[in-house]
DRENTIMAR-448628 format. One record per atom (N, C-alpha, C): residue number from 1; residue in one letter; y, x, z. Coordinates in Angstrom, 1 decimal. Example, Ala and Ser with C-alpha at 12.3 -4.5 7.8 and 13.67 -1.06 7.14 Angstrom:
2
{1, A, {-5.7, 13.2, 7.8}}
{1, A, {-4.5, 12.3, 7.8}}
{1, A, {-3.3, 13.2, 7.8}}
{2, S, {-2.2, 12.8, 7.1}}
{2, S, {-1.1, 13.7, 7.1}}
{2, S, {0.0, 12.9, 7.9}}
//
This chain:
154
{1, M, {93.8, 84.9, 99.8}}
{1, M, {94.1, 85.4, 101.1}}
{1, M, {94.4, 86.9, 101.2}}
{2, T, {93.8, 87.7, 100.3}}
{2, T, {94.1, 89.1, 100.3}}
{2, T, {95.5, 89.4, 99.8}}
{3, C, {96.0, 88.6, 98.9}}
{3, C, {97.4, 88.8, 98.4}}
{3, C, {98.4, 88.5, 99.6}}
{4, N, {98.1, 87.4, 100.3}}
{4, N, {99.0, 87.1, 101.5}}
{4, N, {99.0, 88.3, 102.5}}
{5, L, {97.8, 88.8, 102.8}}
{5, L, {97.7, 89.9, 103.7}}
{5, L, {98.4, 91.2, 103.2}}
{6, F, {98.3, 91.4, 101.9}}
{6, F, {99.0, 92.6, 101.3}}
{6, F, {100.5, 92.4, 101.5}}
{7, L, {101.0, 91.2, 101.2}}
{7, L, {102.4, 90.9, 101.2}}
{7, L, {102.9, 90.9, 102.7}}
{8, Y, {102.1, 90.5, 103.6}}
{8, Y, {102.5, 90.6, 105.0}}
{8, Y, {102.7, 92.1, 105.4}}
{9, G, {101.8, 92.9, 104.9}}
{9, G, {101.8, 94.3, 105.2}}
{9, G, {103.1, 94.9, 104.6}}
{10, V, {103.4, 94.6, 103.3}}
{10, V, {104.6, 95.1, 102.7}}
{10, V, {105.8, 94.7, 103.6}}
{11, F, {105.9, 93.4, 104.0}}
{11, F, {107.0, 92.9, 104.8}}
{11, F, {107.1, 93.7, 106.1}}
{12, A, {106.0, 93.8, 106.8}}
{12, A, {106.0, 94.6, 108.1}}
{12, A, {106.4, 96.0, 107.9}}
{13, C, {105.9, 96.7, 106.9}}
{13, C, {106.3, 98.1, 106.6}}
{13, C, {107.7, 98.2, 106.3}}
{14, C, {108.3, 97.3, 105.5}}
{14, C, {109.7, 97.4, 105.2}}
{14, C, {110.5, 97.1, 106.4}}
{15, C, {110.1, 96.2, 107.3}}
{15, C, {110.8, 96.0, 108.5}}
{15, C, {110.8, 97.2, 109.4}}
{16, L, {109.6, 97.8, 109.5}}
{16, L, {109.6, 99.1, 110.3}}
{16, L, {110.5, 100.2, 109.8}}
{17, I, {110.5, 100.3, 108.5}}
{17, I, {111.3, 101.3, 107.9}}
{17, I, {112.8, 101.0, 108.2}}
{18, H, {113.2, 99.8, 108.0}}
{18, H, {114.6, 99.4, 108.3}}
{18, H, {114.9, 99.6, 109.7}}
{19, C, {114.0, 99.3, 110.6}}
{19, C, {114.3, 99.5, 112.1}}
{19, C, {114.5, 100.9, 112.4}}
{20, Y, {113.6, 101.8, 111.9}}
{20, Y, {113.7, 103.2, 112.1}}
{20, Y, {115.0, 103.8, 111.6}}
{21, T, {115.3, 103.5, 110.3}}
{21, T, {116.4, 104.2, 109.7}}
{21, T, {117.7, 103.6, 110.3}}
{22, D, {117.8, 102.4, 110.6}}
{22, D, {119.0, 101.8, 111.2}}
{22, D, {119.2, 102.4, 112.6}}
{23, M, {118.2, 102.5, 113.4}}
{23, M, {118.4, 103.1, 114.7}}
{23, M, {118.6, 104.6, 114.7}}
{24, K, {118.1, 105.3, 113.7}}
{24, K, {118.2, 106.7, 113.7}}
{24, K, {119.5, 107.2, 112.9}}
{25, K, {119.8, 106.5, 111.8}}
{25, K, {120.9, 106.9, 111.0}}
{25, K, {122.0, 105.8, 110.7}}
{26, M, {121.8, 104.6, 111.3}}
{26, M, {122.7, 103.5, 111.0}}
{26, M, {122.8, 103.3, 109.5}}
{27, L, {121.6, 103.3, 108.9}}
{27, L, {121.5, 103.2, 107.4}}
{27, L, {120.3, 102.3, 107.0}}
{28, L, {120.5, 101.4, 106.1}}
{28, L, {119.4, 100.7, 105.5}}
{28, L, {119.3, 101.0, 104.0}}
{29, Y, {118.1, 101.4, 103.6}}
{29, Y, {117.9, 101.9, 102.2}}
{29, Y, {117.8, 100.7, 101.3}}
{30, D, {118.6, 100.7, 100.2}}
{30, D, {118.6, 99.6, 99.2}}
{30, D, {117.2, 99.4, 98.6}}
{31, V, {116.5, 100.5, 98.4}}
{31, V, {115.1, 100.4, 97.8}}
{31, V, {114.2, 99.6, 98.7}}
{32, V, {114.3, 99.7, 100.0}}
{32, V, {113.4, 99.0, 100.9}}
{32, V, {113.8, 97.5, 100.8}}
{33, S, {115.1, 97.2, 100.9}}
{33, S, {115.5, 95.8, 100.8}}
{33, S, {115.1, 95.2, 99.4}}
{34, L, {115.2, 96.0, 98.4}}
{34, L, {114.8, 95.5, 97.0}}
{34, L, {113.3, 95.2, 97.0}}
{35, A, {112.5, 96.1, 97.6}}
{35, A, {111.1, 95.8, 97.7}}
{35, A, {110.8, 94.5, 98.4}}
{36, M, {111.6, 94.2, 99.4}}
{36, M, {111.4, 92.9, 100.1}}
{36, M, {111.9, 91.7, 99.3}}
{37, V, {112.9, 91.9, 98.5}}
{37, V, {113.4, 90.9, 97.7}}
{37, V, {112.5, 90.6, 96.5}}
{38, I, {111.8, 91.6, 96.0}}
{38, I, {110.8, 91.4, 95.0}}
{38, I, {109.5, 90.8, 95.5}}
{39, A, {109.1, 91.2, 96.7}}
{39, A, {107.9, 90.7, 97.3}}
{39, A, {108.1, 89.2, 97.8}}
{40, G, {109.3, 88.9, 98.2}}
{40, G, {109.6, 87.6, 98.8}}
{40, G, {109.2, 86.4, 97.9}}
{41, P, {109.7, 86.4, 96.6}}
{41, P, {109.3, 85.3, 95.7}}
{41, P, {107.8, 85.3, 95.5}}
{42, C, {107.1, 86.4, 95.4}}
{42, C, {105.6, 86.4, 95.3}}
{42, C, {105.0, 85.7, 96.5}}
{43, F, {105.5, 86.0, 97.7}}
{43, F, {105.0, 85.3, 98.9}}
{43, F, {105.3, 83.8, 98.8}}
{44, R, {106.5, 83.5, 98.4}}
{44, R, {106.9, 82.0, 98.3}}
{44, R, {106.1, 81.3, 97.3}}
{45, W, {105.7, 82.0, 96.2}}
{45, W, {104.9, 81.4, 95.1}}
{45, W, {103.5, 81.1, 95.6}}
{46, L, {103.0, 82.0, 96.4}}
{46, L, {101.7, 81.8, 97.0}}
{46, L, {101.7, 80.6, 98.0}}
{47, Q, {102.9, 80.4, 98.6}}
{47, Q, {103.0, 79.3, 99.5}}
{47, Q, {103.4, 78.0, 98.8}}
{48, K, {103.5, 78.1, 97.5}}
{48, K, {103.8, 77.0, 96.6}}
{48, K, {105.2, 76.4, 97.0}}
{49, D, {106.2, 77.3, 97.3}}
{49, D, {107.5, 77.0, 97.6}}
{49, D, {108.5, 78.0, 97.0}}
{50, L, {108.4, 78.3, 95.7}}
{50, L, {109.3, 79.3, 95.1}}
{50, L, {110.7, 78.9, 95.2}}
{51, A, {111.0, 77.6, 95.1}}
{51, A, {112.4, 77.1, 95.2}}
{51, A, {113.0, 77.4, 96.6}}
{52, G, {112.2, 77.2, 97.6}}
{52, G, {112.6, 77.4, 99.0}}
{52, G, {113.1, 78.9, 99.2}}
{53, G, {112.4, 79.8, 98.6}}
{53, G, {112.7, 81.2, 98.6}}
{53, G, {114.0, 81.5, 97.9}}
{54, F, {114.2, 80.8, 96.8}}
{54, F, {115.5, 81.0, 96.0}}
{54, F, {116.6, 80.5, 96.8}}
{55, Y, {116.5, 79.2, 97.4}}
{55, Y, {117.6, 78.7, 98.2}}
{55, Y, {117.8, 79.5, 99.4}}
{56, G, {116.8, 80.1, 100.0}}
{56, G, {116.9, 80.9, 101.1}}
{56, G, {117.7, 82.2, 100.8}}
{57, L, {117.4, 82.8, 99.7}}
{57, L, {118.1, 84.0, 99.2}}
{57, L, {119.6, 83.7, 99.1}}
{58, L, {119.9, 82.6, 98.5}}
{58, L, {121.3, 82.2, 98.2}}
{58, L, {122.0, 81.8, 99.5}}
{59, I, {121.4, 81.0, 100.3}}
{59, I, {122.1, 80.4, 101.5}}
{59, I, {122.2, 81.4, 102.6}}
{60, V, {121.1, 82.0, 102.9}}
{60, V, {121.1, 83.0, 104.0}}
{60, V, {121.9, 84.2, 103.7}}
{61, G, {121.7, 84.7, 102.4}}
{61, G, {122.5, 85.8, 102.0}}
{61, G, {124.0, 85.5, 101.9}}
{62, G, {124.3, 84.3, 101.5}}
{62, G, {125.7, 83.9, 101.4}}
{62, G, {126.3, 83.8, 102.8}}
{63, C, {125.6, 83.2, 103.7}}
{63, C, {126.1, 83.1, 105.1}}
{63, C, {126.4, 84.5, 105.7}}
{64, F, {125.5, 85.4, 105.5}}
{64, F, {125.6, 86.7, 106.0}}
{64, F, {126.7, 87.5, 105.3}}
{65, L, {126.9, 87.2, 104.0}}
{65, L, {128.0, 87.8, 103.3}}
{65, L, {129.3, 87.4, 103.9}}
{66, M, {129.4, 86.1, 104.3}}
{66, M, {130.7, 85.6, 104.9}}
{66, M, {130.9, 86.3, 106.2}}
{67, L, {129.8, 86.5, 107.0}}
{67, L, {129.9, 87.3, 108.3}}
{67, L, {130.4, 88.7, 108.0}}
{68, F, {129.8, 89.3, 107.0}}
{68, F, {130.2, 90.7, 106.6}}
{68, F, {131.7, 90.7, 106.3}}
{69, L, {132.2, 89.8, 105.6}}
{69, L, {133.6, 89.8, 105.2}}
{69, L, {134.5, 89.5, 106.4}}
{70, L, {134.0, 88.6, 107.3}}
{70, L, {134.8, 88.3, 108.5}}
{70, L, {134.8, 89.5, 109.5}}
{71, A, {133.7, 90.3, 109.5}}
{71, A, {133.6, 91.4, 110.5}}
{71, A, {134.5, 92.5, 110.1}}
{72, Q, {135.0, 92.6, 108.9}}
{72, Q, {136.0, 93.6, 108.5}}
{72, Q, {135.6, 95.0, 108.9}}
{73, G, {134.4, 95.4, 108.4}}
{73, G, {133.9, 96.7, 108.7}}
{73, G, {133.0, 96.9, 110.0}}
{74, G, {132.8, 95.7, 110.6}}
{74, G, {132.0, 95.8, 111.9}}
{74, G, {130.5, 95.8, 111.6}}
{75, M, {130.1, 95.7, 110.3}}
{75, M, {128.7, 95.8, 109.9}}
{75, M, {128.7, 96.3, 108.5}}
{76, G, {127.5, 96.8, 108.2}}
{76, G, {127.3, 97.4, 106.8}}
{76, G, {126.8, 96.4, 105.8}}
{77, F, {126.9, 96.7, 104.6}}
{77, F, {126.5, 95.8, 103.5}}
{77, F, {124.9, 95.8, 103.5}}
{78, G, {124.3, 96.8, 104.0}}
{78, G, {122.8, 96.8, 104.1}}
{78, G, {122.3, 95.7, 104.9}}
{79, D, {123.0, 95.2, 105.9}}
{79, D, {122.6, 94.1, 106.7}}
{79, D, {122.7, 92.8, 105.8}}
{80, V, {123.6, 92.7, 104.9}}
{80, V, {123.7, 91.6, 104.0}}
{80, V, {122.5, 91.6, 103.0}}
{81, E, {122.2, 92.8, 102.5}}
{81, E, {121.0, 92.9, 101.6}}
{81, E, {119.7, 92.5, 102.3}}
{82, L, {119.6, 92.9, 103.6}}
{82, L, {118.4, 92.6, 104.4}}
{82, L, {118.4, 91.1, 104.6}}
{83, A, {119.5, 90.4, 104.8}}
{83, A, {119.6, 89.0, 105.0}}
{83, A, {119.1, 88.3, 103.7}}
{84, V, {119.6, 88.8, 102.6}}
{84, V, {119.1, 88.2, 101.3}}
{84, V, {117.6, 88.3, 101.2}}
{85, A, {117.0, 89.4, 101.6}}
{85, A, {115.6, 89.6, 101.5}}
{85, A, {114.9, 88.7, 102.5}}
{86, L, {115.4, 88.5, 103.7}}
{86, L, {114.8, 87.6, 104.6}}
{86, L, {114.9, 86.2, 104.2}}
{87, G, {116.0, 85.8, 103.5}}
{87, G, {116.1, 84.4, 103.0}}
{87, G, {115.1, 84.2, 101.9}}
{88, A, {114.8, 85.2, 101.1}}
{88, A, {113.8, 85.1, 100.0}}
{88, A, {112.4, 84.9, 100.6}}
{89, W, {112.2, 85.5, 101.7}}
{89, W, {110.8, 85.4, 102.4}}
{89, W, {110.7, 84.1, 103.2}}
{90, L, {111.7, 83.8, 103.9}}
{90, L, {111.6, 82.7, 104.9}}
{90, L, {112.1, 81.3, 104.4}}
{91, G, {112.8, 81.3, 103.4}}
{91, G, {113.4, 80.0, 103.0}}
{91, G, {114.7, 79.8, 103.7}}
{92, W, {115.5, 78.8, 103.4}}
{92, W, {116.8, 78.7, 104.0}}
{92, W, {116.8, 78.2, 105.4}}
{93, Q, {115.9, 77.3, 105.8}}
{93, Q, {115.9, 76.8, 107.2}}
{93, Q, {115.4, 77.9, 108.1}}
{94, Q, {114.3, 78.4, 107.9}}
{94, Q, {113.7, 79.4, 108.8}}
{94, Q, {114.6, 80.7, 108.7}}
{95, G, {115.2, 81.0, 107.5}}
{95, G, {116.0, 82.1, 107.4}}
{95, G, {117.3, 82.0, 108.2}}
{96, L, {117.9, 80.9, 108.2}}
{96, L, {119.1, 80.7, 109.1}}
{96, L, {118.7, 80.7, 110.6}}
{97, L, {117.6, 80.2, 110.9}}
{97, L, {117.2, 80.2, 112.3}}
{97, L, {116.8, 81.7, 112.7}}
{98, C, {116.3, 82.4, 111.8}}
{98, C, {116.0, 83.9, 112.0}}
{98, C, {117.3, 84.6, 112.3}}
{99, L, {118.4, 84.3, 111.5}}
{99, L, {119.7, 85.0, 111.7}}
{99, L, {120.3, 84.6, 113.1}}
{100, L, {120.1, 83.3, 113.4}}
{100, L, {120.6, 82.8, 114.7}}
{100, L, {119.9, 83.5, 115.9}}
{101, L, {118.6, 83.6, 115.7}}
{101, L, {117.8, 84.3, 116.8}}
{101, L, {118.2, 85.8, 116.8}}
{102, A, {118.4, 86.4, 115.7}}
{102, A, {118.8, 87.8, 115.7}}
{102, A, {120.2, 88.0, 116.3}}
{103, L, {121.1, 87.1, 116.0}}
{103, L, {122.4, 87.2, 116.7}}
{103, L, {122.4, 87.0, 118.2}}
{104, C, {121.5, 86.1, 118.6}}
{104, C, {121.3, 86.0, 120.1}}
{104, C, {120.7, 87.2, 120.7}}
{105, L, {119.6, 87.7, 120.1}}
{105, L, {119.0, 88.9, 120.6}}
{105, L, {120.0, 90.1, 120.7}}
{106, G, {120.7, 90.3, 119.6}}
{106, G, {121.7, 91.4, 119.5}}
{106, G, {122.8, 91.2, 120.5}}
{107, S, {123.2, 90.0, 120.8}}
{107, S, {124.2, 89.7, 121.7}}
{107, S, {123.8, 90.1, 123.2}}
{108, V, {122.6, 89.6, 123.5}}
{108, V, {122.0, 89.9, 124.8}}
{108, V, {121.9, 91.4, 125.0}}
{109, V, {121.4, 92.1, 124.1}}
{109, V, {121.3, 93.6, 124.2}}
{109, V, {122.7, 94.2, 124.3}}
{110, G, {123.6, 93.8, 123.4}}
{110, G, {124.9, 94.3, 123.4}}
{110, G, {125.7, 94.1, 124.8}}
{111, I, {125.5, 92.9, 125.4}}
{111, I, {126.1, 92.6, 126.7}}
{111, I, {125.5, 93.6, 127.7}}
{112, F, {124.2, 93.7, 127.7}}
{112, F, {123.5, 94.6, 128.6}}
{112, F, {124.0, 96.0, 128.5}}
{113, I, {124.2, 96.5, 127.3}}
{113, I, {124.7, 97.9, 127.0}}
{113, I, {126.1, 98.0, 127.5}}
{114, L, {126.9, 96.9, 127.3}}
{114, L, {128.3, 97.0, 127.8}}
{114, L, {128.3, 97.0, 129.4}}
{115, L, {127.4, 96.3, 130.0}}
{115, L, {127.4, 96.3, 131.5}}
{115, L, {127.0, 97.7, 132.0}}
{116, L, {126.0, 98.4, 131.2}}
{116, L, {125.6, 99.7, 131.7}}
{116, L, {126.5, 100.8, 131.4}}
{117, H, {127.2, 100.7, 130.2}}
{117, H, {127.9, 101.9, 129.8}}
{117, H, {129.4, 101.6, 129.7}}
{118, G, {129.9, 100.4, 130.0}}
{118, G, {131.3, 100.1, 129.9}}
{118, G, {131.7, 99.7, 128.4}}
{119, N, {132.9, 99.3, 128.3}}
{119, N, {133.4, 98.9, 127.0}}
{119, N, {133.9, 100.1, 126.2}}
{120, S, {133.2, 100.3, 125.1}}
{120, S, {133.6, 101.4, 124.2}}
{120, S, {133.6, 100.8, 122.8}}
{121, R, {134.8, 100.7, 122.2}}
{121, R, {134.9, 100.2, 120.9}}
{121, R, {134.3, 101.1, 119.8}}
{122, K, {134.0, 102.3, 120.2}}
{122, K, {133.4, 103.3, 119.2}}
{122, K, {131.9, 103.2, 119.2}}
{123, R, {131.3, 102.5, 120.2}}
{123, R, {129.9, 102.3, 120.2}}
{123, R, {129.4, 101.4, 119.1}}
{124, R, {128.5, 101.8, 118.3}}
{124, R, {128.0, 101.0, 117.2}}
{124, R, {126.5, 100.7, 117.5}}
{125, L, {126.1, 99.5, 117.3}}
{125, L, {124.7, 99.1, 117.6}}
{125, L, {124.1, 98.7, 116.2}}
{126, P, {122.9, 99.2, 116.0}}
{126, P, {122.2, 98.8, 114.8}}
{126, P, {121.8, 97.3, 114.9}}
{127, F, {121.9, 96.6, 113.8}}
{127, F, {121.5, 95.2, 113.8}}
{127, F, {120.2, 94.9, 113.1}}
{128, A, {119.8, 95.7, 112.3}}
{128, A, {118.5, 95.5, 111.5}}
{128, A, {117.3, 95.3, 112.5}}
{129, P, {117.2, 96.0, 113.6}}
{129, P, {116.0, 95.8, 114.4}}
{129, P, {115.9, 94.3, 114.9}}
{130, Y, {117.1, 93.7, 115.2}}
{130, Y, {117.1, 92.4, 115.7}}
{130, Y, {116.7, 91.4, 114.6}}
{131, M, {117.2, 91.7, 113.4}}
{131, M, {116.9, 90.9, 112.2}}
{131, M, {115.4, 91.0, 111.9}}
{132, C, {114.9, 92.2, 111.9}}
{132, C, {113.5, 92.3, 111.6}}
{132, C, {112.6, 91.7, 112.6}}
{133, L, {112.9, 91.9, 113.9}}
{133, L, {112.1, 91.3, 115.0}}
{133, L, {112.1, 89.8, 114.8}}
{134, S, {113.3, 89.2, 114.6}}
{134, S, {113.4, 87.8, 114.4}}
{134, S, {112.6, 87.3, 113.2}}
{135, A, {112.7, 88.1, 112.1}}
{135, A, {112.0, 87.7, 110.9}}
{135, A, {110.5, 87.7, 111.1}}
{136, L, {110.0, 88.7, 111.8}}
{136, L, {108.5, 88.8, 112.1}}
{136, L, {108.1, 87.6, 113.0}}
{137, L, {108.9, 87.2, 113.9}}
{137, L, {108.6, 86.1, 114.7}}
{137, L, {108.6, 84.8, 113.9}}
{138, M, {109.6, 84.7, 113.0}}
{138, M, {109.7, 83.5, 112.1}}
{138, M, {108.5, 83.5, 111.1}}
{139, L, {108.1, 84.7, 110.7}}
{139, L, {106.9, 84.7, 109.7}}
{139, L, {105.7, 84.2, 110.5}}
{140, A, {105.5, 84.6, 111.7}}
{140, A, {104.3, 84.2, 112.5}}
{140, A, {104.4, 82.8, 113.0}}
{141, W, {105.5, 82.4, 113.5}}
{141, W, {105.6, 81.0, 114.2}}
{141, W, {106.8, 80.3, 113.7}}
{142, G, {107.2, 80.5, 112.5}}
{142, G, {108.5, 79.9, 112.0}}
{142, G, {108.5, 78.4, 112.0}}
{143, Q, {107.5, 77.7, 111.6}}
{143, Q, {107.5, 76.2, 111.6}}
{143, Q, {107.6, 75.7, 113.0}}
{144, K, {106.8, 76.3, 113.9}}
{144, K, {106.9, 75.8, 115.3}}
{144, K, {108.2, 76.0, 115.9}}
{145, L, {108.8, 77.2, 115.7}}
{145, L, {110.1, 77.5, 116.2}}
{145, L, {111.2, 76.6, 115.6}}
{146, L, {111.1, 76.3, 114.3}}
{146, L, {112.0, 75.5, 113.7}}
{146, L, {111.9, 74.0, 114.2}}
{147, S, {110.7, 73.5, 114.4}}
{147, S, {110.5, 72.2, 115.0}}
{147, S, {111.1, 72.1, 116.4}}
{148, W, {110.8, 73.2, 117.2}}
{148, W, {111.3, 73.2, 118.5}}
{148, W, {112.9, 73.2, 118.5}}
{149, Y, {113.5, 74.0, 117.7}}
{149, Y, {114.9, 74.1, 117.6}}
{149, Y, {115.5, 72.8, 117.1}}
{150, L, {114.9, 72.1, 116.1}}
{150, L, {115.5, 70.9, 115.6}}
{150, L, {115.4, 69.7, 116.5}}
{151, Q, {114.5, 69.8, 117.5}}
{151, Q, {114.3, 68.7, 118.4}}
{151, Q, {115.6, 68.5, 119.3}}
{152, F, {116.4, 69.5, 119.4}}
{152, F, {117.6, 69.4, 120.2}}
{152, F, {118.7, 68.6, 119.5}}
{153, F, {118.5, 68.3, 118.2}}
{153, F, {119.5, 67.6, 117.4}}
{153, F, {119.0, 66.2, 117.1}}
{154, D, {117.9, 65.8, 117.7}}
{154, D, {117.4, 64.4, 117.4}}
{154, D, {118.1, 63.4, 118.4}}
//
């Protein structure tokens, strides 16, 4: 139990660091994402689902890499690295739902900002806070959120 608590703390601290640096400098530090990628398999091993973390790393990271390539400079590669780390932690199903939730949260805030400040193509919004908030929600209630979401496809 203490290993889980320590890993939760590492995850939360890394998320806080990413949120702060992305909002302040529009920058995500590689070393923080690397710490998350290293701690993720440890967490998944304790959950007895190491393969789920590996698939999450590949699938979630791969999906976000495609978004990065399609955005053509609209987002940084640090967001891709963060997605890889979140996939390692959450597994592929909860990781993809995490990214969907982050995209929804970011879109709502983006629309609100557009309504308040008008359309400015030069305005950049940090995306890591939405990814990290979604990841923390998934870490706390991931299976319940996933079951709720999947019920719409039955």
